[in-house]
Jmol script that loads the backbone (N, CA, C; Angstrom):
load data "model"
ATOM      1  N   MET A   1     255.687 -15.482 -29.749  1.00  0.00           N
ATOM      2  CA  MET A   1     255.013 -15.147 -30.765  1.00  0.00           C
ATOM      3  C   MET A   1     252.878 -15.956 -30.945  1.00  0.00           C
ATOM      4  N   PRO A   2     253.389 -16.831 -31.378  1.00  0.00           N
ATOM      5  CA  PRO A   2     252.388 -18.675 -31.467  1.00  0.00           C
ATOM      6  C   PRO A   2     251.904 -18.205 -30.533  1.00  0.00           C
ATOM      7  N   GLN A   3     252.856 -17.831 -28.892  1.00  0.00           N
ATOM      8  CA  GLN A   3     251.528 -17.792 -28.309  1.00  0.00           C
ATOM      9  C   GLN A   3     249.592 -16.225 -27.742  1.00  0.00           C
ATOM     10  N   LEU A   4     250.795 -15.977 -27.633  1.00  0.00           N
ATOM     11  CA  LEU A   4     250.611 -14.409 -27.734  1.00  0.00           C
ATOM     12  C   LEU A   4     248.909 -14.867 -29.151  1.00  0.00           C
ATOM     13  N   ILE A   5     249.247 -15.165 -30.212  1.00  0.00           N
ATOM     14  CA  ILE A   5     248.433 -14.867 -31.294  1.00  0.00           C
ATOM     15  C   ILE A   5     247.564 -15.679 -30.871  1.00  0.00           C
ATOM     16  N   ALA A   6     247.362 -17.429 -29.913  1.00  0.00           N
ATOM     17  CA  ALA A   6     246.260 -17.415 -29.352  1.00  0.00           C
ATOM     18  C   ALA A   6     245.261 -17.006 -28.118  1.00  0.00           C
ATOM     19  N   THR A   7     246.432 -16.848 -27.342  1.00  0.00           N
ATOM     20  CA  THR A   7     245.279 -15.710 -27.529  1.00  0.00           C
ATOM     21  C   THR A   7     244.496 -14.776 -26.583  1.00  0.00           C
ATOM     22  N   GLY A   8     245.489 -13.801 -27.901  1.00  0.00           N
ATOM     23  CA  GLY A   8     244.394 -13.717 -28.667  1.00  0.00           C
ATOM     24  C   GLY A   8     243.126 -14.012 -28.788  1.00  0.00           C
ATOM     25  N   PHE A   9     243.029 -15.039 -29.673  1.00  0.00           N
ATOM     26  CA  PHE A   9     242.208 -15.118 -30.404  1.00  0.00           C
ATOM     27  C   PHE A   9     241.661 -15.747 -30.338  1.00  0.00           C
ATOM     28  N   LEU A  10     241.920 -16.743 -28.605  1.00  0.00           N
ATOM     29  CA  LEU A  10     241.069 -17.649 -27.457  1.00  0.00           C
ATOM     30  C   LEU A  10     240.330 -15.934 -26.615  1.00  0.00           C
ATOM     31  N   LEU A  11     240.501 -15.482 -26.592  1.00  0.00           N
ATOM     32  CA  LEU A  11     239.975 -13.855 -25.539  1.00  0.00           C
ATOM     33  C   LEU A  11     239.270 -13.607 -26.637  1.00  0.00           C
ATOM     34  N   PHE A  12     239.776 -13.196 -28.753  1.00  0.00           N
ATOM     35  CA  PHE A  12     238.184 -12.908 -29.155  1.00  0.00           C
ATOM     36  C   PHE A  12     237.091 -14.358 -29.107  1.00  0.00           C
ATOM     37  N   LEU A  13     236.876 -14.827 -29.092  1.00  0.00           N
ATOM     38  CA  LEU A  13     235.983 -15.968 -29.395  1.00  0.00           C
ATOM     39  C   LEU A  13     235.657 -15.823 -27.830  1.00  0.00           C
ATOM     40  N   ILE A  14     236.311 -15.472 -26.975  1.00  0.00           N
ATOM     41  CA  ILE A  14     235.068 -15.809 -25.120  1.00  0.00           C
ATOM     42  C   ILE A  14     234.360 -14.399 -25.433  1.00  0.00           C
ATOM     43  N   VAL A  15     234.759 -13.045 -26.241  1.00  0.00           N
ATOM     44  CA  VAL A  15     234.348 -11.962 -25.964  1.00  0.00           C
ATOM     45  C   VAL A  15     233.066 -12.078 -26.695  1.00  0.00           C
ATOM     46  N   ALA A  16     233.274 -13.012 -28.153  1.00  0.00           N
ATOM     47  CA  ALA A  16     232.066 -12.612 -28.959  1.00  0.00           C
ATOM     48  C   ALA A  16     231.143 -13.764 -28.738  1.00  0.00           C
ATOM     49  N   ALA A  17     231.158 -15.034 -27.961  1.00  0.00           N
ATOM     50  CA  ALA A  17     229.913 -15.590 -27.607  1.00  0.00           C
ATOM     51  C   ALA A  17     229.355 -14.709 -25.851  1.00  0.00           C
ATOM     52  N   GLY A  18     230.782 -14.385 -25.403  1.00  0.00           N
ATOM     53  CA  GLY A  18     230.055 -12.966 -23.835  1.00  0.00           C
ATOM     54  C   GLY A  18     228.674 -11.662 -25.218  1.00  0.00           C
ATOM     55  N   LYS A  19     228.861 -11.466 -25.861  1.00  0.00           N
ATOM     56  CA  LYS A  19     228.808 -10.291 -26.693  1.00  0.00           C
ATOM     57  C   LYS A  19     227.204 -11.046 -27.602  1.00  0.00           C
ATOM     58  N   ALA A  20     227.268 -12.281 -28.216  1.00  0.00           N
ATOM     59  CA  ALA A  20     226.386 -13.299 -28.476  1.00  0.00           C
ATOM     60  C   ALA A  20     225.289 -13.512 -27.294  1.00  0.00           C
ATOM     61  N   LEU A  21     226.301 -13.808 -26.214  1.00  0.00           N
ATOM     62  CA  LEU A  21     225.227 -14.468 -25.573  1.00  0.00           C
ATOM     63  C   LEU A  21     223.956 -13.064 -24.788  1.00  0.00           C
ATOM     64  N   ILE A  22     224.701 -12.083 -23.939  1.00  0.00           N
ATOM     65  CA  ILE A  22     223.552 -10.919 -24.174  1.00  0.00           C
ATOM     66  C   ILE A  22     222.506 -10.644 -25.023  1.00  0.00           C
ATOM     67  N   GLY A  23     223.597 -10.589 -26.323  1.00  0.00           N
ATOM     68  CA  GLY A  23     222.264 -10.095 -27.042  1.00  0.00           C
ATOM     69  C   GLY A  23     221.170 -11.584 -26.910  1.00  0.00           C
ATOM     70  N   TYR A  24     220.929 -12.445 -27.296  1.00  0.00           N
ATOM     71  CA  TYR A  24     220.202 -13.414 -27.136  1.00  0.00           C
ATOM     72  C   TYR A  24     218.682 -13.230 -25.475  1.00  0.00           C
ATOM     73  N   LEU A  25     219.906 -13.301 -25.111  1.00  0.00           N
ATOM     74  CA  LEU A  25     219.145 -12.140 -23.415  1.00  0.00           C
ATOM     75  C   LEU A  25     218.105 -11.723 -23.506  1.00  0.00           C
ATOM     76  N   ASP A  26     219.065 -10.290 -24.103  1.00  0.00           N
ATOM     77  CA  ASP A  26     218.579  -9.065 -24.753  1.00  0.00           C
ATOM     78  C   ASP A  26     217.454  -9.043 -25.525  1.00  0.00           C
ATOM     79  N   MET A  27     217.081 -10.308 -26.267  1.00  0.00           N
ATOM     80  CA  MET A  27     215.548 -10.018 -27.035  1.00  0.00           C
ATOM     81  C   MET A  27     214.318  -9.675 -26.295  1.00  0.00           C
ATOM     82  N   PRO A  28     213.234  -9.064 -26.909  1.00  0.00           N
ATOM     83  CA  PRO A  28     211.830 -10.381 -26.097  1.00  0.00           C
ATOM     84  C   PRO A  28     210.762 -10.562 -26.415  1.00  0.00           C
ATOM     85  N   THR A  29     210.217 -10.601 -26.017  1.00  0.00           N
ATOM     86  CA  THR A  29     209.660 -12.549 -26.094  1.00  0.00           C
ATOM     87  C   THR A  29     208.552 -11.719 -26.740  1.00  0.00           C
ATOM     88  N   VAL A  30     207.223 -12.330 -27.982  1.00  0.00           N
ATOM     89  CA  VAL A  30     206.511 -12.541 -28.979  1.00  0.00           C
ATOM     90  C   VAL A  30     205.384 -13.406 -27.953  1.00  0.00           C
ATOM     91  N   TYR A  31     204.230 -13.417 -27.984  1.00  0.00           N
ATOM     92  CA  TYR A  31     203.485 -14.139 -27.388  1.00  0.00           C
ATOM     93  C   TYR A  31     202.220 -13.992 -28.618  1.00  0.00           C
ATOM     94  N   GLU A  32     202.224 -14.994 -29.142  1.00  0.00           N
ATOM     95  CA  GLU A  32     201.437 -14.694 -30.435  1.00  0.00           C
ATOM     96  C   GLU A  32     199.955 -16.445 -30.478  1.00  0.00           C
ATOM     97  N   SER A  33     198.659 -15.989 -30.743  1.00  0.00           N
ATOM     98  CA  SER A  33     197.032 -16.850 -30.691  1.00  0.00           C
ATOM     99  C   SER A  33     197.576 -17.887 -31.989  1.00  0.00           C
ATOM    100  N   TRP A  34     197.914 -19.425 -31.091  1.00  0.00           N
ATOM    101  CA  TRP A  34     197.787 -19.714 -31.855  1.00  0.00           C
ATOM    102  C   TRP A  34     196.459 -20.315 -32.896  1.00  0.00           C
ATOM    103  N   SER A  35     195.627 -19.230 -32.590  1.00  0.00           N
ATOM    104  CA  SER A  35     194.316 -20.091 -33.301  1.00  0.00           C
ATOM    105  C   SER A  35     193.478 -18.943 -34.626  1.00  0.00           C
ATOM    106  N   SER A  36     194.593 -17.133 -34.035  1.00  0.00           N
ATOM    107  CA  SER A  36     193.757 -16.339 -34.910  1.00  0.00           C
ATOM    108  C   SER A  36     195.695 -15.935 -35.482  1.00  0.00           C
ATOM    109  N   ARG A  37     196.094 -16.066 -34.835  1.00  0.00           N
ATOM    110  CA  ARG A  37     198.570 -16.303 -35.410  1.00  0.00           C
ATOM    111  C   ARG A  37     198.731 -15.004 -35.128  1.00  0.00           C
ATOM    112  N   GLU A  38     197.825 -13.863 -34.679  1.00  0.00           N
ATOM    113  CA  GLU A  38     197.831 -12.957 -33.675  1.00  0.00           C
ATOM    114  C   GLU A  38     198.544 -12.084 -32.336  1.00  0.00           C
ATOM    115  N   CYS A  39     199.257 -11.848 -32.255  1.00  0.00           N
ATOM    116  CA  CYS A  39     200.074 -10.510 -31.698  1.00  0.00           C
ATOM    117  C   CYS A  39     199.189 -10.548 -29.707  1.00  0.00           C
ATOM    118  N   VAL A  40     199.533 -11.383 -29.184  1.00  0.00           N
ATOM    119  CA  VAL A  40     198.538 -10.626 -28.156  1.00  0.00           C
ATOM    120  C   VAL A  40     199.034 -10.194 -27.137  1.00  0.00           C
ATOM    121  N   ARG A  41     200.999 -10.296 -26.621  1.00  0.00           N
ATOM    122  CA  ARG A  41     201.808  -8.797 -26.413  1.00  0.00           C
ATOM    123  C   ARG A  41     202.912  -9.135 -26.506  1.00  0.00           C
ATOM    124  N   VAL A  42     203.364  -8.350 -26.021  1.00  0.00           N
ATOM    125  CA  VAL A  42     204.895  -8.359 -26.284  1.00  0.00           C
ATOM    126  C   VAL A  42     205.693  -8.222 -24.947  1.00  0.00           C
ATOM    127  N   GLU A  43     206.771  -9.023 -24.404  1.00  0.00           N
ATOM    128  CA  GLU A  43     207.491  -9.134 -23.774  1.00  0.00           C
ATOM    129  C   GLU A  43     208.326  -8.741 -23.244  1.00  0.00           C
ATOM    130  N   ALA A  44     209.312  -6.740 -22.952  1.00  0.00           N
ATOM    131  CA  ALA A  44     210.793  -6.918 -23.112  1.00  0.00           C
ATOM    132  C   ALA A  44     211.753  -7.539 -22.667  1.00  0.00           C
ATOM    133  N   ALA A  45     212.487  -7.715 -22.716  1.00  0.00           N
ATOM    134  CA  ALA A  45     213.724  -8.809 -21.428  1.00  0.00           C
ATOM    135  C   ALA A  45     213.611  -8.400 -20.591  1.00  0.00           C
ATOM    136  N   ASP A  46     213.731  -7.505 -19.801  1.00  0.00           N
ATOM    137  CA  ASP A  46     212.866  -6.890 -18.655  1.00  0.00           C
ATOM    138  C   ASP A  46     212.162  -7.334 -17.306  1.00  0.00           C
ATOM    139  N   GLY A  47     211.449  -8.039 -18.379  1.00  0.00           N
ATOM    140  CA  GLY A  47     209.137  -8.264 -18.579  1.00  0.00           C
ATOM    141  C   GLY A  47     208.826  -6.831 -18.375  1.00  0.00           C
ATOM    142  N   THR A  48     209.519  -5.768 -18.350  1.00  0.00           N
ATOM    143  CA  THR A  48     208.392  -4.954 -19.123  1.00  0.00           C
ATOM    144  C   THR A  48     207.108  -4.248 -20.864  1.00  0.00           C
ATOM    145  N   PRO A  49     206.223  -4.592 -20.046  1.00  0.00           N
ATOM    146  CA  PRO A  49     205.084  -4.896 -21.431  1.00  0.00           C
ATOM    147  C   PRO A  49     205.836  -4.230 -22.810  1.00  0.00           C
ATOM    148  N   MET A  50     205.526  -4.478 -24.495  1.00  0.00           N
ATOM    149  CA  MET A  50     205.522  -2.998 -24.780  1.00  0.00           C
ATOM    150  C   MET A  50     204.721  -3.790 -25.446  1.00  0.00           C
ATOM    151  N   GLY A  51     204.159  -2.956 -26.672  1.00  0.00           N
ATOM    152  CA  GLY A  51     203.127  -2.923 -27.907  1.00  0.00           C
ATOM    153  C   GLY A  51     202.715  -3.995 -28.988  1.00  0.00           C
ATOM    154  N   CYS A  52     201.654  -4.242 -29.974  1.00  0.00           N
ATOM    155  CA  CYS A  52     202.408  -5.462 -30.275  1.00  0.00           C
ATOM    156  C   CYS A  52     202.697  -4.592 -32.053  1.00  0.00           C
ATOM    157  N   ASP A  53     201.999  -3.367 -31.808  1.00  0.00           N
ATOM    158  CA  ASP A  53     202.355  -2.139 -32.502  1.00  0.00           C
ATOM    159  C   ASP A  53     203.450  -2.666 -33.845  1.00  0.00           C
ATOM    160  N   ASP A  54     204.623  -2.118 -32.891  1.00  0.00           N
ATOM    161  CA  ASP A  54     205.640  -2.496 -33.582  1.00  0.00           C
ATOM    162  C   ASP A  54     206.742  -3.585 -33.879  1.00  0.00           C
ATOM    163  N   LEU A  55     206.534  -4.949 -34.264  1.00  0.00           N
ATOM    164  CA  LEU A  55     207.117  -6.044 -33.408  1.00  0.00           C
ATOM    165  C   LEU A  55     208.504  -5.958 -33.682  1.00  0.00           C
ATOM    166  N   PRO A  56     209.696  -6.234 -33.150  1.00  0.00           N
ATOM    167  CA  PRO A  56     210.725  -6.518 -33.443  1.00  0.00           C
ATOM    168  C   PRO A  56     211.668  -7.446 -34.223  1.00  0.00           C
ATOM    169  N   THR A  57     212.724  -7.448 -35.114  1.00  0.00           N
ATOM    170  CA  THR A  57     213.302  -8.246 -35.803  1.00  0.00           C
ATOM    171  C   THR A  57     213.771  -9.141 -35.456  1.00  0.00           C
ATOM    172  N   LYS A  58     214.230  -9.586 -34.326  1.00  0.00           N
ATOM    173  CA  LYS A  58     214.555 -10.130 -34.030  1.00  0.00           C
ATOM    174  C   LYS A  58     213.665 -11.320 -32.095  1.00  0.00           C
ATOM    175  N   PHE A  59     212.879 -11.715 -31.527  1.00  0.00           N
ATOM    176  CA  PHE A  59     212.519 -11.038 -30.159  1.00  0.00           C
ATOM    177  C   PHE A  59     212.350 -13.542 -30.357  1.00  0.00           C
ATOM    178  N   HIS A  60     211.930 -13.908 -29.079  1.00  0.00           N
ATOM    179  CA  HIS A  60     211.434 -15.119 -28.744  1.00  0.00           C
ATOM    180  C   HIS A  60     209.739 -15.800 -28.949  1.00  0.00           C
ATOM    181  N   HIS A  61     209.448 -16.651 -29.639  1.00  0.00           N
ATOM    182  CA  HIS A  61     208.376 -16.620 -30.453  1.00  0.00           C
ATOM    183  C   HIS A  61     207.953 -17.241 -28.999  1.00  0.00           C
ATOM    184  N   VAL A  62     207.162 -17.326 -28.597  1.00  0.00           N
ATOM    185  CA  VAL A  62     205.761 -18.076 -27.405  1.00  0.00           C
ATOM    186  C   VAL A  62     204.009 -18.687 -28.227  1.00  0.00           C
ATOM    187  N   TRP A  63     204.628 -20.181 -28.679  1.00  0.00           N
ATOM    188  CA  TRP A  63     201.902 -19.774 -29.231  1.00  0.00           C
ATOM    189  C   TRP A  63     201.810 -20.119 -27.780  1.00  0.00           C
ATOM    190  N   VAL A  64     200.889 -19.009 -27.542  1.00  0.00           N
ATOM    191  CA  VAL A  64     199.635 -18.950 -26.014  1.00  0.00           C
ATOM    192  C   VAL A  64     198.179 -19.397 -27.678  1.00  0.00           C
ATOM    193  N   GLU A  65     197.335 -19.652 -26.386  1.00  0.00           N
ATOM    194  CA  GLU A  65     196.027 -20.332 -26.461  1.00  0.00           C
ATOM    195  C   GLU A  65     194.647 -19.250 -27.078  1.00  0.00           C
TER     196      GLU A  65
END
end "model"
wireframe off; spacefill off
backbone 0.3
color backbone group
């Protein structure tokens, strides 16, 4: 019985880590101007361009000139 609990817990940890990794890799990238502090462009995780109109709540932040 303890081995079954340990196996279930380990499986849960693996699934949770995988879900967190997928969520991290699916975040868009926001390019922001260093001088004006304004959004220059937004790029989805697959590389397609998005607009700066509606910034997502979570994103990778990249400073540009």
